[in-house]
PDB file of N, CA, C, O and CB in Angstrom:
ATOM      1  N   UNK A   1       0.839  -1.179   0.000  1.00  0.00           N
ATOM      2  CA  UNK A   1       0.000   0.000   0.000  1.00  0.00           C
ATOM      3  C   UNK A   1       0.886   1.244   0.000  1.00  0.00           C
ATOM      4  O   UNK A   1       1.974   1.250   0.576  1.00  0.00           O
ATOM      5  CB  UNK A   1      -0.956  -0.003   1.217  1.00  0.00           C
ATOM      6  N   UNK A   2       0.407   2.277  -0.645  1.00  0.00           N
ATOM      7  CA  UNK A   2       1.118   3.545  -0.761  1.00  0.00           C
ATOM      8  C   UNK A   2       0.312   4.612  -0.026  1.00  0.00           C
ATOM      9  O   UNK A   2      -0.906   4.696  -0.185  1.00  0.00           O
ATOM     10  CB  UNK A   2       1.342   3.938  -2.263  1.00  0.00           C
ATOM     11  N   UNK A   3       0.989   5.418   0.770  1.00  0.00           N
ATOM     12  CA  UNK A   3       0.332   6.499   1.493  1.00  0.00           C
ATOM     13  C   UNK A   3       0.416   7.771   0.664  1.00  0.00           C
ATOM     14  O   UNK A   3       1.487   8.129   0.172  1.00  0.00           O
ATOM     15  CB  UNK A   3       0.972   6.707   2.892  1.00  0.00           C
ATOM     16  N   UNK A   4      -0.706   8.450   0.510  1.00  0.00           N
ATOM     17  CA  UNK A   4      -0.776   9.712  -0.218  1.00  0.00           C
ATOM     18  C   UNK A   4      -1.068  10.803   0.792  1.00  0.00           C
ATOM     19  O   UNK A   4      -2.077  10.748   1.495  1.00  0.00           O
ATOM     20  CB  UNK A   4      -1.865   9.674  -1.348  1.00  0.00           C
ATOM     21  N   UNK A   5      -0.172  11.816   0.871  1.00  0.00           N
ATOM     22  CA  UNK A   5      -0.424  12.924   1.781  1.00  0.00           C
ATOM     23  C   UNK A   5      -0.615  14.204   0.988  1.00  0.00           C
ATOM     24  O   UNK A   5       0.032  14.432  -0.034  1.00  0.00           O
ATOM     25  CB  UNK A   5       0.727  13.080   2.790  1.00  0.00           C
ATOM     26  N   UNK A   6      -1.511  15.021   1.482  1.00  0.00           N
ATOM     27  CA  UNK A   6      -1.889  16.263   0.829  1.00  0.00           C
ATOM     28  C   UNK A   6      -1.440  17.412   1.727  1.00  0.00           C
ATOM     29  O   UNK A   6      -1.952  17.573   2.835  1.00  0.00           O
ATOM     30  CB  UNK A   6      -3.433  16.321   0.550  1.00  0.00           C
ATOM     31  N   UNK A   7      -0.492  18.203   1.255  1.00  0.00           N
ATOM     32  CA  UNK A   7       0.100  19.234   2.092  1.00  0.00           C
ATOM     33  C   UNK A   7      -0.548  20.595   1.874  1.00  0.00           C
ATOM     34  O   UNK A   7      -1.265  20.817   0.897  1.00  0.00           O
ATOM     35  CB  UNK A   7       1.582  19.324   1.828  1.00  0.00           C
ATOM     36  N   UNK A   8      -0.278  21.490   2.801  1.00  0.00           N
ATOM     37  CA  UNK A   8      -0.730  22.876   2.687  1.00  0.00           C
ATOM     38  C   UNK A   8      -2.231  23.016   2.630  1.00  0.00           C
ATOM     39  O   UNK A   8      -2.958  22.320   3.339  1.00  0.00           O
ATOM     40  CB  UNK A   8      -0.139  23.503   1.479  1.00  0.00           C
ATOM     41  N   UNK A   9      -2.697  23.921   1.778  1.00  0.00           N
ATOM     42  CA  UNK A   9      -4.124  24.256   1.754  1.00  0.00           C
ATOM     43  C   UNK A   9      -5.039  23.227   1.081  1.00  0.00           C
ATOM     44  O   UNK A   9      -6.244  23.456   0.978  1.00  0.00           O
ATOM     45  CB  UNK A   9      -4.294  25.549   1.070  1.00  0.00           C
ATOM     46  N   UNK A  10      -4.490  22.108   0.625  1.00  0.00           N
ATOM     47  CA  UNK A  10      -5.357  21.097   0.004  1.00  0.00           C
ATOM     48  C   UNK A  10      -6.384  20.601   1.015  1.00  0.00           C
ATOM     49  O   UNK A  10      -7.533  20.345   0.656  1.00  0.00           O
ATOM     50  CB  UNK A  10      -4.519  19.909  -0.542  1.00  0.00           C
ATOM     51  N   UNK A  11      -5.981  20.464   2.272  1.00  0.00           N
ATOM     52  CA  UNK A  11      -6.907  20.141   3.360  1.00  0.00           C
ATOM     53  C   UNK A  11      -7.677  18.845   3.119  1.00  0.00           C
ATOM     54  O   UNK A  11      -8.906  18.818   3.184  1.00  0.00           O
ATOM     55  CB  UNK A  11      -7.883  21.275   3.554  1.00  0.00           C
ATOM     56  N   UNK A  12      -6.942  17.779   2.842  1.00  0.00           N
ATOM     57  CA  UNK A  12      -7.547  16.467   2.627  1.00  0.00           C
ATOM     58  C   UNK A  12      -6.777  15.461   3.482  1.00  0.00           C
ATOM     59  O   UNK A  12      -5.553  15.532   3.593  1.00  0.00           O
ATOM     60  CB  UNK A  12      -7.527  16.060   1.100  1.00  0.00           C
ATOM     61  N   UNK A  13      -7.495  14.547   4.069  1.00  0.00           N
ATOM     62  CA  UNK A  13      -6.853  13.529   4.898  1.00  0.00           C
ATOM     63  C   UNK A  13      -6.041  12.579   4.030  1.00  0.00           C
ATOM     64  O   UNK A  13      -6.386  12.356   2.870  1.00  0.00           O
ATOM     65  CB  UNK A  13      -7.902  12.747   5.712  1.00  0.00           C
ATOM     66  N   UNK A  14      -4.959  12.015   4.578  1.00  0.00           N
ATOM     67  CA  UNK A  14      -4.133  11.072   3.818  1.00  0.00           C
ATOM     68  C   UNK A  14      -4.941   9.863   3.344  1.00  0.00           C
ATOM     69  O   UNK A  14      -5.903   9.445   3.987  1.00  0.00           O
ATOM     70  CB  UNK A  14      -2.952  10.605   4.668  1.00  0.00           C
ATOM     71  N   UNK A  15      -4.527   9.322   2.215  1.00  0.00           N
ATOM     72  CA  UNK A  15      -5.141   8.113   1.662  1.00  0.00           C
ATOM     73  C   UNK A  15      -4.114   6.993   1.668  1.00  0.00           C
ATOM     74  O   UNK A  15      -2.912   7.248   1.605  1.00  0.00           O
ATOM     75  CB  UNK A  15      -5.680   8.361   0.221  1.00  0.00           C
ATOM     76  N   UNK A  16      -4.575   5.779   1.742  1.00  0.00           N
ATOM     77  CA  UNK A  16      -3.723   4.612   1.553  1.00  0.00           C
ATOM     78  C   UNK A  16      -4.318   3.831   0.391  1.00  0.00           C
ATOM     79  O   UNK A  16      -5.459   3.372   0.448  1.00  0.00           O
ATOM     80  CB  UNK A  16      -3.622   3.729   2.867  1.00  0.00           C
ATOM     81  N   UNK A  17      -3.515   3.689  -0.674  1.00  0.00           N
ATOM     82  CA  UNK A  17      -4.007   3.066  -1.904  1.00  0.00           C
ATOM     83  C   UNK A  17      -3.075   1.954  -2.367  1.00  0.00           C
ATOM     84  O   UNK A  17      -1.877   1.972  -2.086  1.00  0.00           O
ATOM     85  CB  UNK A  17      -4.162   4.114  -3.010  1.00  0.00           C
ATOM     86  N   UNK A  18      -3.637   0.999  -3.072  1.00  0.00           N
ATOM     87  CA  UNK A  18      -2.853  -0.062  -3.704  1.00  0.00           C
ATOM     88  C   UNK A  18      -2.659   0.348  -5.168  1.00  0.00           C
ATOM     89  O   UNK A  18      -3.449  -0.027  -6.034  1.00  0.00           O
ATOM     90  CB  UNK A  18      -3.568  -1.483  -3.578  1.00  0.00           C
ATOM     91  N   UNK A  19      -1.606   1.116  -5.431  1.00  0.00           N
ATOM     92  CA  UNK A  19      -1.321   1.596  -6.782  1.00  0.00           C
ATOM     93  C   UNK A  19       0.123   1.265  -7.141  1.00  0.00           C
ATOM     94  O   UNK A  19       0.962   1.069  -6.262  1.00  0.00           O
ATOM     95  CB  UNK A  19      -1.578   3.124  -6.897  1.00  0.00           C
ATOM     96  N   UNK A  20       0.403   1.205  -8.444  1.00  0.00           N
ATOM     97  CA  UNK A  20       1.735   0.813  -8.918  1.00  0.00           C
ATOM     98  C   UNK A  20       2.562   1.985  -9.435  1.00  0.00           C
ATOM     99  O   UNK A  20       3.788   1.893  -9.507  1.00  0.00           O
ATOM    100  CB  UNK A  20       1.603  -0.216 -10.008  1.00  0.00           C
ATOM    101  N   UNK A  21       1.889   3.108  -9.801  1.00  0.00           N
ATOM    102  CA  UNK A  21       2.627   4.276 -10.308  1.00  0.00           C
ATOM    103  C   UNK A  21       1.783   5.534 -10.145  1.00  0.00           C
ATOM    104  O   UNK A  21       0.627   5.472  -9.726  1.00  0.00           O
ATOM    105  CB  UNK A  21       3.019   4.079 -11.800  1.00  0.00           C
ATOM    106  N   UNK A  22       2.373   6.667 -10.480  1.00  0.00           N
ATOM    107  CA  UNK A  22       1.677   7.941 -10.313  1.00  0.00           C
ATOM    108  C   UNK A  22       0.558   8.137 -11.329  1.00  0.00           C
ATOM    109  O   UNK A  22      -0.370   8.905 -11.078  1.00  0.00           O
ATOM    110  CB  UNK A  22       2.659   9.080 -10.420  1.00  0.00           C
ATOM    111  N   UNK A  23       0.628   7.463 -12.459  1.00  0.00           N
ATOM    112  CA  UNK A  23      -0.467   7.541 -13.436  1.00  0.00           C
ATOM    113  C   UNK A  23      -1.760   7.005 -12.838  1.00  0.00           C
ATOM    114  O   UNK A  23      -2.830   7.577 -13.044  1.00  0.00           O
ATOM    115  CB  UNK A  23      -0.112   6.757 -14.713  1.00  0.00           C
ATOM    116  N   UNK A  24      -1.659   5.912 -12.102  1.00  0.00           N
ATOM    117  CA  UNK A  24      -2.842   5.350 -11.434  1.00  0.00           C
ATOM    118  C   UNK A  24      -3.392   6.338 -10.411  1.00  0.00           C
ATOM    119  O   UNK A  24      -4.605   6.520 -10.310  1.00  0.00           O
ATOM    120  CB  UNK A  24      -2.497   4.007 -10.747  1.00  0.00           C
ATOM    121  N   UNK A  25      -2.504   6.973  -9.655  1.00  0.00           N
ATOM    122  CA  UNK A  25      -2.941   7.961  -8.673  1.00  0.00           C
ATOM    123  C   UNK A  25      -3.642   9.122  -9.357  1.00  0.00           C
ATOM    124  O   UNK A  25      -4.691   9.573  -8.898  1.00  0.00           O
ATOM    125  CB  UNK A  25      -1.753   8.470  -7.853  1.00  0.00           C
ATOM    126  N   UNK A  26      -3.075   9.605 -10.442  1.00  0.00           N
ATOM    127  CA  UNK A  26      -3.665  10.714 -11.182  1.00  0.00           C
ATOM    128  C   UNK A  26      -5.077  10.368 -11.644  1.00  0.00           C
ATOM    129  O   UNK A  26      -5.986  11.191 -11.531  1.00  0.00           O
ATOM    130  CB  UNK A  26      -2.789  11.081 -12.385  1.00  0.00           C
ATOM    131  N   UNK A  27      -5.266   9.171 -12.156  1.00  0.00           N
ATOM    132  CA  UNK A  27      -6.595   8.738 -12.610  1.00  0.00           C
ATOM    133  C   UNK A  27      -7.601   8.719 -11.465  1.00  0.00           C
ATOM    134  O   UNK A  27      -8.753   9.116 -11.638  1.00  0.00           O
ATOM    135  CB  UNK A  27      -6.512   7.350 -13.248  1.00  0.00           C
ATOM    136  N   UNK A  28      -7.165   8.260 -10.303  1.00  0.00           N
ATOM    137  CA  UNK A  28      -8.054   8.206  -9.141  1.00  0.00           C
ATOM    138  C   UNK A  28      -8.417   9.611  -8.683  1.00  0.00           C
ATOM    139  O   UNK A  28      -9.582   9.898  -8.408  1.00  0.00           O
ATOM    140  CB  UNK A  28      -7.396   7.423  -7.990  1.00  0.00           C
ATOM    141  N   UNK A  29      -7.420  10.485  -8.600  1.00  0.00           N
ATOM    142  CA  UNK A  29      -7.671  11.830  -8.086  1.00  0.00           C
ATOM    143  C   UNK A  29      -8.466  12.699  -9.052  1.00  0.00           C
ATOM    144  O   UNK A  29      -9.135  13.638  -8.621  1.00  0.00           O
ATOM    145  CB  UNK A  29      -6.367  12.503  -7.767  1.00  0.00           C
ATOM    146  N   UNK A  30      -8.408  12.407 -10.348  1.00  0.00           N
ATOM    147  CA  UNK A  30      -9.192  13.174 -11.325  1.00  0.00           C
ATOM    148  C   UNK A  30     -10.688  12.966 -11.145  1.00  0.00           C
ATOM    149  O   UNK A  30     -11.486  13.771 -11.625  1.00  0.00           O
ATOM    150  CB  UNK A  30      -8.790  12.787 -12.741  1.00  0.00           C
ATOM    151  N   UNK A  31     -11.075  11.901 -10.462  1.00  0.00           N
ATOM    152  CA  UNK A  31     -12.495  11.644 -10.179  1.00  0.00           C
ATOM    153  C   UNK A  31     -12.985  12.428  -8.962  1.00  0.00           C
ATOM    154  O   UNK A  31     -14.182  12.443  -8.675  1.00  0.00           O
ATOM    155  CB  UNK A  31     -12.726  10.148  -9.955  1.00  0.00           C
ATOM    156  N   UNK A  32     -12.070  13.076  -8.248  1.00  0.00           N
ATOM    157  CA  UNK A  32     -12.400  13.862  -7.061  1.00  0.00           C
ATOM    158  C   UNK A  32     -12.456  15.340  -7.458  1.00  0.00           C
ATOM    159  O   UNK A  32     -11.422  15.958  -7.711  1.00  0.00           O
ATOM    160  CB  UNK A  32     -11.353  13.624  -5.914  1.00  0.00           C
ATOM    161  N   UNK A  33     -13.654  15.896  -7.509  1.00  0.00           N
ATOM    162  CA  UNK A  33     -13.831  17.277  -7.986  1.00  0.00           C
ATOM    163  C   UNK A  33     -13.003  18.278  -7.192  1.00  0.00           C
ATOM    164  O   UNK A  33     -12.523  19.260  -7.759  1.00  0.00           O
ATOM    165  CB  UNK A  33     -15.295  17.668  -7.915  1.00  0.00           C
ATOM    166  N   UNK A  34     -12.826  18.054  -5.898  1.00  0.00           N
ATOM    167  CA  UNK A  34     -12.029  18.967  -5.072  1.00  0.00           C
ATOM    168  C   UNK A  34     -10.553  18.933  -5.458  1.00  0.00           C
ATOM    169  O   UNK A  34      -9.855  19.938  -5.322  1.00  0.00           O
ATOM    170  CB  UNK A  34     -12.185  18.614  -3.592  1.00  0.00           C
ATOM    171  N   UNK A  35     -10.078  17.800  -5.932  1.00  0.00           N
ATOM    172  CA  UNK A  35      -8.657  17.649  -6.259  1.00  0.00           C
ATOM    173  C   UNK A  35      -8.304  18.144  -7.652  1.00  0.00           C
ATOM    174  O   UNK A  35      -7.154  18.508  -7.898  1.00  0.00           O
ATOM    175  CB  UNK A  35      -8.258  16.210  -6.133  1.00  0.00           C
ATOM    176  N   UNK A  36      -9.251  18.167  -8.555  1.00  0.00           N
ATOM    177  CA  UNK A  36      -8.958  18.527  -9.941  1.00  0.00           C
ATOM    178  C   UNK A  36      -8.247  19.876 -10.032  1.00  0.00           C
ATOM    179  O   UNK A  36      -7.312  20.029 -10.818  1.00  0.00           O
ATOM    180  CB  UNK A  36     -10.246  18.561 -10.760  1.00  0.00           C
ATOM    181  N   UNK A  37      -8.681  20.854  -9.236  1.00  0.00           N
ATOM    182  CA  UNK A  37      -8.071  22.186  -9.318  1.00  0.00           C
ATOM    183  C   UNK A  37      -6.620  22.184  -8.848  1.00  0.00           C
ATOM    184  O   UNK A  37      -5.844  23.052  -9.249  1.00  0.00           O
ATOM    185  CB  UNK A  37      -8.874  23.180  -8.493  1.00  0.00           C
ATOM    186  N   UNK A  38      -6.241  21.226  -8.007  1.00  0.00           N
ATOM    187  CA  UNK A  38      -4.875  21.168  -7.489  1.00  0.00           C
ATOM    188  C   UNK A  38      -3.934  20.374  -8.391  1.00  0.00           C
ATOM    189  O   UNK A  38      -2.733  20.643  -8.414  1.00  0.00           O
ATOM    190  CB  UNK A  38      -4.877  20.562  -6.108  1.00  0.00           C
ATOM    191  N   UNK A  39      -4.451  19.417  -9.122  1.00  0.00           N
ATOM    192  CA  UNK A  39      -3.590  18.473  -9.837  1.00  0.00           C
ATOM    193  C   UNK A  39      -2.645  19.129 -10.833  1.00  0.00           C
ATOM    194  O   UNK A  39      -1.498  18.700 -10.963  1.00  0.00           O
ATOM    195  CB  UNK A  39      -4.432  17.476 -10.553  1.00  0.00           C
ATOM    196  N   UNK A  40      -3.095  20.147 -11.532  1.00  0.00           N
ATOM    197  CA  UNK A  40      -2.253  20.769 -12.558  1.00  0.00           C
ATOM    198  C   UNK A  40      -1.119  21.587 -11.968  1.00  0.00           C
ATOM    199  O   UNK A  40      -0.112  21.811 -12.639  1.00  0.00           O
ATOM    200  CB  UNK A  40      -3.092  21.647 -13.451  1.00  0.00           C
ATOM    201  N   UNK A  41      -1.258  22.042 -10.721  1.00  0.00           N
ATOM    202  CA  UNK A  41      -0.294  22.959 -10.145  1.00  0.00           C
ATOM    203  C   UNK A  41       0.580  22.363  -9.048  1.00  0.00           C
ATOM    204  O   UNK A  41       1.526  23.011  -8.602  1.00  0.00           O
ATOM    205  CB  UNK A  41      -1.004  24.126  -9.608  1.00  0.00           C
ATOM    206  N   UNK A  42       0.291  21.174  -8.616  1.00  0.00           N
ATOM    207  CA  UNK A  42       1.041  20.581  -7.507  1.00  0.00           C
ATOM    208  C   UNK A  42       2.363  19.981  -7.967  1.00  0.00           C
ATOM    209  O   UNK A  42       2.463  19.403  -9.050  1.00  0.00           O
ATOM    210  CB  UNK A  42       0.205  19.512  -6.822  1.00  0.00           C
ATOM    211  N   UNK A  43       3.366  20.133  -7.124  1.00  0.00           N
ATOM    212  CA  UNK A  43       4.581  19.349  -7.272  1.00  0.00           C
ATOM    213  C   UNK A  43       4.315  18.011  -6.583  1.00  0.00           C
ATOM    214  O   UNK A  43       3.458  17.915  -5.704  1.00  0.00           O
ATOM    215  CB  UNK A  43       5.845  20.092  -6.661  1.00  0.00           C
ATOM    216  N   UNK A  44       5.055  16.985  -6.990  1.00  0.00           N
ATOM    217  CA  UNK A  44       4.856  15.658  -6.422  1.00  0.00           C
ATOM    218  C   UNK A  44       6.192  15.133  -5.923  1.00  0.00           C
ATOM    219  O   UNK A  44       7.211  15.236  -6.606  1.00  0.00           O
ATOM    220  CB  UNK A  44       4.233  14.687  -7.463  1.00  0.00           C
ATOM    221  N   UNK A  45       6.172  14.574  -4.728  1.00  0.00           N
ATOM    222  CA  UNK A  45       7.368  13.943  -4.165  1.00  0.00           C
ATOM    223  C   UNK A  45       7.047  12.500  -3.818  1.00  0.00           C
ATOM    224  O   UNK A  45       5.968  12.193  -3.311  1.00  0.00           O
ATOM    225  CB  UNK A  45       7.874  14.713  -2.909  1.00  0.00           C
ATOM    226  N   UNK A  46       7.990  11.629  -4.095  1.00  0.00           N
ATOM    227  CA  UNK A  46       7.890  10.230  -3.689  1.00  0.00           C
ATOM    228  C   UNK A  46       9.001   9.995  -2.674  1.00  0.00           C
ATOM    229  O   UNK A  46      10.184  10.157  -2.976  1.00  0.00           O
ATOM    230  CB  UNK A  46       8.004   9.241  -4.927  1.00  0.00           C
ATOM    231  N   UNK A  47       8.607   9.616  -1.484  1.00  0.00           N
ATOM    232  CA  UNK A  47       9.570   9.415  -0.391  1.00  0.00           C
ATOM    233  C   UNK A  47      10.468  10.633  -0.215  1.00  0.00           C
ATOM    234  O   UNK A  47      11.684  10.513  -0.064  1.00  0.00           O
ATOM    235  CB  UNK A  47      10.429   8.168  -0.654  1.00  0.00           C
ATOM    236  N   UNK A  48       9.842  11.810  -0.239  1.00  0.00           N
ATOM    237  CA  UNK A  48      10.496  13.101   0.001  1.00  0.00           C
ATOM    238  C   UNK A  48      11.467  13.544  -1.106  1.00  0.00           C
ATOM    239  O   UNK A  48      12.294  14.428  -0.881  1.00  0.00           O
ATOM    240  CB  UNK A  48      11.239  13.037   1.298  1.00  0.00           C
ATOM    241  N   UNK A  49      11.374  12.942  -2.289  1.00  0.00           N
ATOM    242  CA  UNK A  49      12.180  13.358  -3.440  1.00  0.00           C
ATOM    243  C   UNK A  49      11.245  13.811  -4.552  1.00  0.00           C
ATOM    244  O   UNK A  49      10.379  13.052  -4.986  1.00  0.00           O
ATOM    245  CB  UNK A  49      13.109  12.200  -3.932  1.00  0.00           C
ATOM    246  N   UNK A  50      11.418  15.050  -5.015  1.00  0.00           N
ATOM    247  CA  UNK A  50      10.563  15.557  -6.088  1.00  0.00           C
ATOM    248  C   UNK A  50      10.741  14.731  -7.349  1.00  0.00           C
ATOM    249  O   UNK A  50      11.855  14.339  -7.696  1.00  0.00           O
ATOM    250  CB  UNK A  50      10.870  17.031  -6.375  1.00  0.00           C
ATOM    251  N   UNK A  51       9.626  14.469  -8.038  1.00  0.00           N
ATOM    252  CA  UNK A  51       9.645  13.689  -9.275  1.00  0.00           C
ATOM    253  C   UNK A  51       8.881  14.441 -10.355  1.00  0.00           C
ATOM    254  O   UNK A  51       8.036  15.288 -10.063  1.00  0.00           O
ATOM    255  CB  UNK A  51       9.037  12.276  -9.054  1.00  0.00           C
ATOM    256  N   UNK A  52       9.191  14.119 -11.611  1.00  0.00           N
ATOM    257  CA  UNK A  52       8.544  14.790 -12.742  1.00  0.00           C
ATOM    258  C   UNK A  52       7.742  13.836 -13.614  1.00  0.00           C
ATOM    259  O   UNK A  52       6.931  14.284 -14.425  1.00  0.00           O
ATOM    260  CB  UNK A  52       9.579  15.489 -13.585  1.00  0.00           C
ATOM    261  N   UNK A  53       7.947  12.553 -13.470  1.00  0.00           N
ATOM    262  CA  UNK A  53       7.311  11.573 -14.340  1.00  0.00           C
ATOM    263  C   UNK A  53       6.203  10.821 -13.613  1.00  0.00           C
ATOM    264  O   UNK A  53       6.329  10.481 -12.437  1.00  0.00           O
ATOM    265  CB  UNK A  53       8.346  10.590 -14.873  1.00  0.00           C
ATOM    266  N   UNK A  54       5.117  10.569 -14.335  1.00  0.00           N
ATOM    267  CA  UNK A  54       4.031   9.758 -13.769  1.00  0.00           C
ATOM    268  C   UNK A  54       4.337   8.265 -13.855  1.00  0.00           C
ATOM    269  O   UNK A  54       3.591   7.445 -13.320  1.00  0.00           O
ATOM    270  CB  UNK A  54       2.716  10.058 -14.490  1.00  0.00           C
ATOM    271  N   UNK A  55       5.435   7.911 -14.530  1.00  0.00           N
ATOM    272  CA  UNK A  55       5.790   6.504 -14.702  1.00  0.00           C
ATOM    273  C   UNK A  55       6.657   5.959 -13.576  1.00  0.00           C
ATOM    274  O   UNK A  55       7.094   4.809 -13.630  1.00  0.00           O
ATOM    275  CB  UNK A  55       6.502   6.319 -16.007  1.00  0.00           C
ATOM    276  N   UNK A  56       6.909   6.776 -12.554  1.00  0.00           N
ATOM    277  CA  UNK A  56       7.702   6.319 -11.413  1.00  0.00           C
ATOM    278  C   UNK A  56       7.003   5.121 -10.763  1.00  0.00           C
ATOM    279  O   UNK A  56       5.825   5.193 -10.414  1.00  0.00           O
ATOM    280  CB  UNK A  56       7.907   7.472 -10.377  1.00  0.00           C
ATOM    281  N   UNK A  57       7.740   4.026 -10.608  1.00  0.00           N
ATOM    282  CA  UNK A  57       7.175   2.841  -9.963  1.00  0.00           C
ATOM    283  C   UNK A  57       7.018   3.098  -8.470  1.00  0.00           C
ATOM    284  O   UNK A  57       7.902   3.670  -7.833  1.00  0.00           O
ATOM    285  CB  UNK A  57       8.065   1.597 -10.210  1.00  0.00           C
ATOM    286  N   UNK A  58       5.902   2.675  -7.926  1.00  0.00           N
ATOM    287  CA  UNK A  58       5.644   2.804  -6.498  1.00  0.00           C
ATOM    288  C   UNK A  58       5.644   1.426  -5.862  1.00  0.00           C
ATOM    289  O   UNK A  58       5.149   0.457  -6.438  1.00  0.00           O
ATOM    290  CB  UNK A  58       4.303   3.528  -6.237  1.00  0.00           C
ATOM    291  N   UNK A  59       6.208   1.357  -4.665  1.00  0.00           N
ATOM    292  CA  UNK A  59       6.309   0.087  -3.950  1.00  0.00           C
ATOM    293  C   UNK A  59       5.553   0.164  -2.631  1.00  0.00           C
ATOM    294  O   UNK A  59       5.245   1.248  -2.135  1.00  0.00           O
ATOM    295  CB  UNK A  59       7.784  -0.282  -3.702  1.00  0.00           C
ATOM    296  N   UNK A  60       5.265  -0.991  -2.080  1.00  0.00           N
ATOM    297  CA  UNK A  60       4.597  -1.071  -0.798  1.00  0.00           C
ATOM    298  C   UNK A  60       5.382  -0.254   0.232  1.00  0.00           C
ATOM    299  O   UNK A  60       6.594  -0.420   0.369  1.00  0.00           O
ATOM    300  CB  UNK A  60       4.452  -2.547  -0.345  1.00  0.00           C
ATOM    301  N   UNK A  61       4.690   0.622   0.950  1.00  0.00           N
ATOM    302  CA  UNK A  61       5.326   1.436   1.973  1.00  0.00           C
ATOM    303  C   UNK A  61       5.784   2.804   1.498  1.00  0.00           C
ATOM    304  O   UNK A  61       6.204   3.622   2.317  1.00  0.00           O
ATOM    305  CB  UNK A  61       6.482   0.709   2.520  1.00  0.00           C
ATOM    306  N   UNK A  62       5.716   3.080   0.199  1.00  0.00           N
ATOM    307  CA  UNK A  62       6.109   4.394  -0.322  1.00  0.00           C
ATOM    308  C   UNK A  62       5.142   5.472   0.150  1.00  0.00           C
ATOM    309  O   UNK A  62       3.991   5.200   0.491  1.00  0.00           O
ATOM    310  CB  UNK A  62       6.167   4.373  -1.861  1.00  0.00           C
ATOM    311  N   UNK A  63       5.650   6.708   0.159  1.00  0.00           N
ATOM    312  CA  UNK A  63       4.829   7.868   0.517  1.00  0.00           C
ATOM    313  C   UNK A  63       4.868   8.858  -0.645  1.00  0.00           C
ATOM    314  O   UNK A  63       5.943   9.251  -1.100  1.00  0.00           O
ATOM    315  CB  UNK A  63       5.335   8.540   1.848  1.00  0.00           C
ATOM    316  N   UNK A  64       3.701   9.252  -1.118  1.00  0.00           N
ATOM    317  CA  UNK A  64       3.577  10.262  -2.161  1.00  0.00           C
ATOM    318  C   UNK A  64       3.021  11.520  -1.513  1.00  0.00           C
ATOM    319  O   UNK A  64       2.012  11.472  -0.810  1.00  0.00           O
ATOM    320  CB  UNK A  64       2.660   9.771  -3.339  1.00  0.00           C
ATOM    321  N   UNK A  65       3.681  12.645  -1.752  1.00  0.00           N
ATOM    322  CA  UNK A  65       3.232  13.920  -1.197  1.00  0.00           C
ATOM    323  C   UNK A  65       2.843  14.860  -2.335  1.00  0.00           C
ATOM    324  O   UNK A  65       3.602  15.038  -3.288  1.00  0.00           O
ATOM    325  CB  UNK A  65       4.338  14.561  -0.309  1.00  0.00           C
ATOM    326  N   UNK A  66       1.669  15.455  -2.233  1.00  0.00           N
ATOM    327  CA  UNK A  66       1.242  16.465  -3.187  1.00  0.00           C
ATOM    328  C   UNK A  66       1.482  17.823  -2.547  1.00  0.00           C
ATOM    329  O   UNK A  66       0.936  18.133  -1.488  1.00  0.00           O
ATOM    330  CB  UNK A  66      -0.262  16.278  -3.596  1.00  0.00           C
ATOM    331  N   UNK A  67       2.309  18.628  -3.208  1.00  0.00           N
ATOM    332  CA  UNK A  67       2.740  19.912  -2.662  1.00  0.00           C
ATOM    333  C   UNK A  67       2.164  21.036  -3.516  1.00  0.00           C
ATOM    334  O   UNK A  67       2.650  21.269  -4.622  1.00  0.00           O
ATOM    335  CB  UNK A  67       4.293  20.003  -2.604  1.00  0.00           C
ATOM    336  N   UNK A  68       1.152  21.731  -3.038  1.00  0.00           N
ATOM    337  CA  UNK A  68       0.571  22.820  -3.814  1.00  0.00           C
ATOM    338  C   UNK A  68       1.513  24.033  -3.820  1.00  0.00           C
ATOM    339  O   UNK A  68       2.349  24.184  -2.929  1.00  0.00           O
ATOM    340  CB  UNK A  68      -0.814  23.211  -3.243  1.00  0.00           C
ATOM    341  N   UNK A  69       1.366  24.887  -4.830  1.00  0.00           N
ATOM    342  CA  UNK A  69       2.176  26.106  -4.826  1.00  0.00           C
ATOM    343  C   UNK A  69       1.758  26.989  -3.655  1.00  0.00           C
ATOM    344  O   UNK A  69       0.582  27.048  -3.297  1.00  0.00           O
ATOM    345  CB  UNK A  69       2.030  26.876  -6.171  1.00  0.00           C
ATOM    346  N   UNK A  70       2.708  27.655  -3.078  1.00  0.00           N
ATOM    347  CA  UNK A  70       2.420  28.550  -1.966  1.00  0.00           C
ATOM    348  C   UNK A  70       3.123  29.878  -2.197  1.00  0.00           C
ATOM    349  O   UNK A  70       4.117  29.952  -2.919  1.00  0.00           O
ATOM    350  CB  UNK A  70       2.856  27.924  -0.620  1.00  0.00           C
ATOM    351  N   UNK A  71       2.610  30.892  -1.595  1.00  0.00           N
ATOM    352  CA  UNK A  71       3.291  32.177  -1.640  1.00  0.00           C
ATOM    353  C   UNK A  71       3.406  32.671  -0.218  1.00  0.00           C
ATOM    354  O   UNK A  71       2.578  32.354   0.636  1.00  0.00           O
ATOM    355  CB  UNK A  71       2.538  33.208  -2.544  1.00  0.00           C
ATOM    356  N   UNK A  72       4.404  33.422   0.016  1.00  0.00           N
ATOM    357  CA  UNK A  72       4.621  33.904   1.358  1.00  0.00           C
ATOM    358  C   UNK A  72       5.494  35.143   1.331  1.00  0.00           C
ATOM    359  O   UNK A  72       5.886  35.638   0.274  1.00  0.00           O
ATOM    360  CB  UNK A  72       5.249  32.821   2.223  1.00  0.00           C
ATOM    361  N   UNK A  73       5.775  35.609   2.487  1.00  0.00           N
ATOM    362  CA  UNK A  73       6.593  36.809   2.507  1.00  0.00           C
ATOM    363  C   UNK A  73       7.570  36.781   3.626  1.00  0.00           C
ATOM    364  O   UNK A  73       8.345  37.723   3.792  1.00  0.00           O
ATOM    365  CB  UNK A  73       5.746  38.027   2.610  1.00  0.00           C
TER     366      UNK A  73
END
């Protein structure tokens, strides 16, 4: 199982999913109307390392973090 955490203002509780890659996660989250607005702008980290490809293989125990853009001063 892979843990999905949503950081910052996304305000969603973590999920635990049986998925093999980020493409599967993207498909699942696109069905969630609240998440659609975040998906295009979020950075994604797997086990605290930023990734750019949806083809990254995920293994049991991995953690995926969705990091929305933030602004601050």
